[in-house]
C-alpha positions as CSV (number, residue, x, y, z in Angstrom):
1,X,4.5,13.3,-32.2
2,X,2.9,16.4,-30.7
3,X,4.4,17.6,-27.4
4,X,0.9,18.6,-26.1
5,X,0.0,16.7,-23.0
6,X,-3.6,15.6,-22.4
7,X,-4.6,14.2,-19.0
8,X,-7.6,11.9,-18.7
9,X,-9.0,9.3,-16.3
10,X,-7.6,5.9,-16.8
11,X,-9.5,2.7,-17.3
12,X,-8.6,-0.5,-15.5
13,X,-7.1,-1.8,-18.7
14,X,-4.9,1.3,-19.0
15,X,-3.9,1.0,-15.4
16,X,-2.5,-2.5,-16.0
17,X,0.1,-0.8,-18.1
18,X,1.0,1.5,-15.2
19,X,1.4,-1.5,-12.9
20,X,4.1,-2.7,-15.3
21,X,5.8,0.7,-15.1
22,X,5.7,0.3,-11.3
23,X,7.3,-3.1,-11.6
24,X,10.0,-1.7,-13.8
25,X,10.8,0.9,-11.1
26,X,11.5,-1.9,-8.7
27,X,8.4,-1.2,-6.5
28,X,7.5,-4.9,-6.6
29,X,3.7,-4.4,-6.9
30,X,1.4,-7.3,-6.1
31,X,0.5,-9.3,-9.2
32,X,-3.2,-8.4,-9.0
33,X,-3.0,-4.9,-7.3
34,X,-4.5,-3.0,-10.2
35,X,-7.7,-5.0,-10.1
36,X,-8.1,-4.3,-6.3
37,X,-7.0,-0.6,-6.5
38,X,-9.0,0.7,-9.4
39,X,-12.6,0.0,-8.1
40,X,-11.8,1.9,-4.9
41,X,-12.2,5.2,-6.8
42,X,-12.4,4.6,-10.6
43,X,-12.4,8.4,-11.1
44,X,-9.1,8.8,-9.2
45,X,-6.7,7.2,-11.7
46,X,-5.2,9.5,-14.3
47,X,-2.8,9.2,-17.3
48,X,-1.1,11.8,-19.4
49,X,-0.9,11.3,-23.1
50,X,1.3,12.8,-25.8
51,X,0.4,12.0,-29.4
52,X,-2.0,9.4,-28.1
53,X,0.7,7.5,-26.1
54,X,0.6,7.2,-22.3
55,X,3.6,9.0,-20.9
56,X,2.6,9.7,-17.3
57,X,0.4,8.6,-14.5
58,X,-0.9,9.5,-11.0
59,X,-3.6,8.2,-8.7
60,X,-5.5,10.3,-6.2
61,X,-7.9,7.9,-4.5
62,X,-10.7,9.5,-2.4
63,X,-11.7,7.3,0.5
64,X,-14.1,9.7,2.2
65,X,-15.2,13.3,2.2
66,X,-12.2,14.1,4.4
67,X,-9.3,11.9,3.1
68,X,-7.5,10.9,-0.1
69,X,-4.2,9.2,-0.9
70,X,-1.8,10.0,-3.8
71,X,0.3,7.4,-5.5
72,X,1.7,6.0,-8.7
73,X,3.3,9.3,-9.6
74,X,5.2,8.1,-12.7
75,X,6.6,9.4,-16.0
76,X,7.9,7.1,-18.7
77,X,11.7,7.1,-18.3
78,X,12.5,8.3,-21.8
79,X,10.3,11.3,-21.5
80,X,11.3,12.6,-18.1
81,X,12.5,16.1,-17.5
82,X,9.9,17.6,-19.9
83,X,7.4,18.7,-17.3
84,X,4.9,15.9,-18.0
85,X,4.8,14.7,-14.5
86,X,4.1,18.1,-12.9
87,X,1.5,18.9,-15.5
88,X,-0.3,15.5,-14.8
89,X,-0.1,16.3,-11.1
90,X,-1.7,19.7,-11.5
91,X,-4.5,18.4,-13.7
92,X,-5.3,15.5,-11.4
93,X,-4.9,17.0,-8.0
94,X,-8.2,18.8,-8.2
95,X,-9.9,15.4,-7.7
96,X,-8.9,15.5,-4.0
97,X,-11.0,18.6,-3.5
98,X,-10.6,20.0,0.1
99,X,-9.6,16.6,1.5
100,X,-6.5,15.8,3.6
101,X,-4.1,14.0,1.2
102,X,-1.5,11.5,2.2
103,X,1.4,10.0,0.2
104,X,4.5,7.9,0.7
105,X,7.6,9.6,-0.7
106,X,11.0,8.4,-1.6
107,X,13.5,10.6,0.3
108,X,14.9,12.1,-2.9
109,X,11.5,13.5,-3.7
110,X,10.6,14.7,-0.2
111,X,11.7,18.3,-0.9
112,X,9.5,18.5,-4.0
113,X,6.5,17.3,-2.1
114,X,7.1,19.8,0.6
115,X,7.1,22.6,-2.0
116,X,3.7,21.2,-3.0
117,X,2.3,21.6,0.5
118,X,3.0,18.2,2.1
119,X,4.7,17.8,5.5
120,X,6.5,14.7,6.7
121,X,4.9,12.6,9.5
122,X,6.9,9.4,9.8
123,X,9.3,7.1,8.0
124,X,8.6,3.6,6.7
125,X,11.2,1.0,5.9
126,X,10.7,-2.1,3.7
127,X,12.1,-5.2,5.3
128,X,12.6,-8.2,3.1
129,X,14.2,-11.6,3.1
130,X,13.6,-15.4,3.0
131,X,11.3,-17.3,5.3
132,X,11.3,-20.7,6.9
133,X,7.6,-21.5,6.9
134,X,6.4,-23.9,9.6
135,X,4.1,-25.7,7.2
136,X,1.0,-25.1,9.4
137,X,-0.9,-22.0,10.5
138,X,0.2,-20.6,13.8
139,X,-2.1,-21.4,16.7
140,X,-4.7,-18.7,17.2
141,X,-5.0,-17.6,13.6
142,X,-7.7,-18.4,11.2
143,X,-8.6,-17.7,7.5
144,X,-10.6,-14.5,7.1
145,X,-14.1,-15.8,6.2
146,X,-17.3,-13.9,5.5
147,X,-18.5,-14.0,9.1
148,X,-15.4,-12.1,10.2
149,X,-15.6,-9.3,7.6
150,X,-17.5,-6.9,9.7
151,X,-15.0,-7.2,12.6
152,X,-12.1,-6.9,10.1
153,X,-13.6,-3.7,8.6
154,X,-14.1,-2.2,12.1
155,X,-10.6,-3.1,13.2
156,X,-9.1,-1.8,9.9
157,X,-10.9,1.5,10.4
158,X,-9.1,2.1,13.7
159,X,-5.7,1.6,11.9
160,X,-6.5,3.7,8.8
161,X,-7.6,7.3,8.4
162,X,-10.9,6.5,6.7
163,X,-13.5,3.7,6.3
164,X,-12.3,1.6,3.4
165,X,-14.7,-1.4,3.8
166,X,-15.1,-2.0,0.1
167,X,-11.4,-2.1,-0.5
168,X,-10.8,-4.4,2.5
169,X,-13.5,-6.8,1.3
170,X,-11.7,-7.0,-2.1
171,X,-8.2,-7.2,-0.6
172,X,-8.9,-10.1,1.7
173,X,-10.7,-12.2,-1.0
174,X,-8.7,-11.3,-4.2
175,X,-7.2,-14.3,-6.2
176,X,-3.8,-15.2,-4.8
177,X,-4.3,-13.2,-1.6
178,X,-4.2,-15.1,1.7
179,X,-5.8,-13.3,4.7
180,X,-5.7,-14.4,8.3
181,X,-7.2,-13.1,11.5
182,X,-5.8,-13.4,14.9
183,X,-8.3,-14.4,17.6
184,X,-7.8,-14.5,21.3
185,X,-10.6,-15.5,23.6
186,X,-13.0,-15.1,20.7
187,X,-11.9,-11.5,20.1
188,X,-10.2,-10.2,17.0
189,X,-6.7,-8.9,17.9
190,X,-5.3,-8.4,14.4
191,X,-5.4,-9.4,10.7
192,X,-3.0,-9.6,7.8
193,X,-2.8,-10.3,4.1
194,X,0.0,-11.7,2.0
195,X,0.0,-11.6,-1.8
196,X,2.4,-12.7,-4.6
197,X,4.5,-9.9,-6.0
198,X,7.0,-9.5,-8.8
199,X,10.1,-10.1,-6.7
200,X,8.7,-11.4,-3.4
201,X,5.5,-12.0,-1.5
202,X,4.1,-8.8,-0.1
203,X,2.7,-8.6,3.4
204,X,0.3,-5.8,4.1
205,X,-1.6,-4.9,6.1
206,X,-0.1,-6.4,9.2
207,X,-2.3,-4.9,12.0
208,X,-2.1,-6.4,15.5
209,X,-2.6,-5.5,19.1
210,X,0.7,-6.9,20.3
211,X,4.0,-8.3,19.0
212,X,2.7,-11.8,20.0
213,X,-0.3,-11.2,17.7
214,X,1.8,-9.9,14.9
215,X,4.2,-12.8,15.2
216,X,1.4,-15.3,15.1
217,X,-0.1,-13.6,12.0
218,X,3.3,-13.6,10.3
219,X,3.7,-17.3,10.9
220,X,0.1,-18.0,9.7
221,X,0.5,-15.8,6.5
222,X,3.8,-17.5,5.5
223,X,2.8,-21.1,6.4
224,X,1.9,-22.0,2.8
225,X,5.2,-20.7,1.3
226,X,8.1,-22.9,0.5
227,X,11.6,-22.6,2.1
228,X,13.6,-19.9,0.5
229,X,10.6,-17.9,-0.7
230,X,11.0,-14.1,-0.3
231,X,8.7,-11.8,1.6
232,X,8.6,-8.0,2.0
233,X,6.7,-5.8,4.4
234,X,6.7,-2.0,4.8
235,X,7.0,-1.1,8.5
236,X,6.7,2.3,10.2
237,X,10.2,3.2,11.3
238,X,9.2,4.5,14.7
239,X,7.4,1.3,15.6
240,X,10.4,-0.3,17.2
241,X,8.5,-3.5,18.2
242,X,7.7,-4.0,14.5
243,X,11.4,-3.5,13.6
244,X,12.5,-5.9,16.2
245,X,10.1,-8.5,14.9
246,X,11.4,-8.1,11.3
247,X,15.1,-8.3,12.4
248,X,14.3,-11.4,14.6
249,X,13.1,-13.1,11.4
250,X,16.3,-12.3,9.5
251,X,14.6,-9.6,7.3
252,X,16.8,-6.8,6.1
253,X,16.1,-3.1,5.5
254,X,15.8,-2.4,1.8
255,X,14.5,1.1,1.1
256,X,12.9,3.9,3.1
257,X,9.9,6.1,2.3
258,X,8.4,9.0,4.2
259,X,4.6,9.3,4.9
260,X,3.5,12.9,4.3
261,X,0.2,14.8,4.5
262,X,-1.2,18.1,3.4
263,X,-2.4,18.9,6.9
264,X,-2.4,17.6,10.4
265,X,-1.7,13.8,10.5
266,X,-4.9,11.8,11.0
267,X,-5.4,10.0,14.3
268,X,-5.1,6.2,14.0
269,X,-4.0,3.3,16.2
270,X,-0.4,3.6,15.1
271,X,0.6,1.1,17.7
272,X,-1.3,-1.6,15.8
273,X,0.4,-0.9,12.5
274,X,3.1,-3.5,12.1
275,X,3.0,-3.3,8.3
276,X,1.2,-0.8,6.1
277,X,-1.2,-2.1,3.4
278,X,0.5,-0.6,0.3
279,X,2.6,2.4,-0.5
280,X,0.4,3.2,-3.4
281,X,-3.0,3.5,-1.7
282,X,-1.9,3.9,1.9
């Protein structure tokens, strides 16, 4: 097999293979993540091939003229240490153009990303454990229906560095996803989504005005689960109220990541972010 690496854009079918790699790494991706991720920016998913075989991957999803997010930086385990990952990075990174780029790094790779021009902004910790569902949605939450989508998109925009209305519409309606909105006095005060993953049900986003709103959403999102089912949510480490909520539900810290950017961190309503949407797309 030739050692020459060729980097090309990946089709959705090819990206399903990368989702399996992510599962093998213990990232616990959602079962249908690839189908939601890829349409966000079909030109932003890349694979490296050697001798026709896929050996590396990276995604650089452009959300707007100003913002992009990097994820899925992977090399097949048996071919690591040969420079394939860095070569794939260099070939694909031009897709970001002059945009601010964000990523979530495992601490062991933080130094490498800093050498590539990224600076740390805040830490995130995955909290996971079993739930004791109530069996009925919490009072004050409702399923996300079509008439709520515009409000959901507007709320999401305040919590995320760019308008991602198309992604949000797919995310809240995808097969297997359960999305709920928190309503108080007829006003939207948060929303969340839960989806089945390889090792546990993943919650994200969990955006809310207050802990009371976040707690109601958490109850609503897990009401359909059975006792003993596992959940996981990635929470900003500096959001102490989010951490307190996780600990109060018996969830335990699993692994940390670091949010990093190539420039000044974008302004968002960080106080509302009780759980990030995904570590792969921000």
